[in-house]
C-alpha positions in Angstrom: 8.6 -47.2 18.9 9.5 -50.5 20.3 8.2 -53.7 18.6 5.6 -55.5 20.6 3.6 -58.6 19.6 0.1 -57.9 18.3 -2.5 -57.9 20.9 -6.1 -59.1 20.6 -8.7 -56.7 19.5 -10.2 -55.0 22.5 -7.2 -55.6 24.7 -5.4 -52.7 26.4 -3.1 -50.7 24.1 -0.9 -48.6 26.4 2.1 -46.5 25.3 5.0 -46.5 27.7 7.1 -43.5 28.8 9.9 -44.7 26.6 7.6 -44.6 23.6 6.6 -41.0 24.4 10.3 -40.1 24.7 11.0 -41.7 21.3 8.1 -39.8 19.7 9.3 -36.6 21.2 12.9 -37.1 20.0 11.8 -38.1 16.6 9.7 -35.0 16.2 12.6 -32.9 17.5 15.0 -34.6 14.9 12.7 -33.5 12.1 12.5 -29.9 13.4 16.3 -29.7 14.0 17.0 -31.1 10.5 14.7 -28.6 8.9 16.4 -25.7 10.8 19.8 -26.9 9.8 18.8 -27.2 6.2 17.1 -23.8 6.2 20.2 -22.1 7.7 22.4 -23.9 5.2 20.5 -22.6 2.2 20.3 -19.0 3.6 24.1 -18.9 4.3 26.9 -20.8 2.8 25.9 -24.1 1.2 28.4 -26.8 2.3 28.3 -30.6 2.4 28.4 -31.3 6.1 25.3 -29.3 7.1 23.4 -30.7 4.2 24.3 -34.3 5.3 23.5 -33.6 9.0 20.2 -31.8 8.3 19.1 -34.4 5.8 20.2 -37.2 8.1 18.2 -35.8 11.0 15.1 -35.3 8.8 15.4 -38.8 7.3 15.9 -40.6 10.6 13.2 -38.6 12.4 10.7 -39.2 9.5 11.6 -42.9 9.5 10.8 -43.2 13.2 7.7 -41.2 13.0 6.4 -43.4 10.2 6.2 -46.3 12.7 4.4 -44.0 15.2 1.8 -43.1 12.5 1.3 -46.8 11.6 0.8 -47.7 15.2 -1.9 -45.1 15.8 -3.6 -46.1 12.5 -3.7 -49.7 13.6 -4.8 -48.7 17.1 -7.7 -46.7 15.6 -8.7 -49.6 13.4 -8.7 -51.9 16.4 -10.8 -49.5 18.4 -13.5 -49.3 15.7 -13.9 -53.0 15.3 
């Protein structure tokens, strides 16, 4: 998610198309990383798929952490 300055409580909190795209790609990164790791452990365990799967999962999870924080703050703003 892109960094935007904090808005006043009660102001409009809109998510852009780019934000939706980044949320989608982050989710797909976690799914793809899980699939790569699963197939690696079922077949031959080699270093490259472990690094790629772990990297996709780590980057996707890192990006989704910011999405979750945004929605938690948004919910907090809506209740006040």
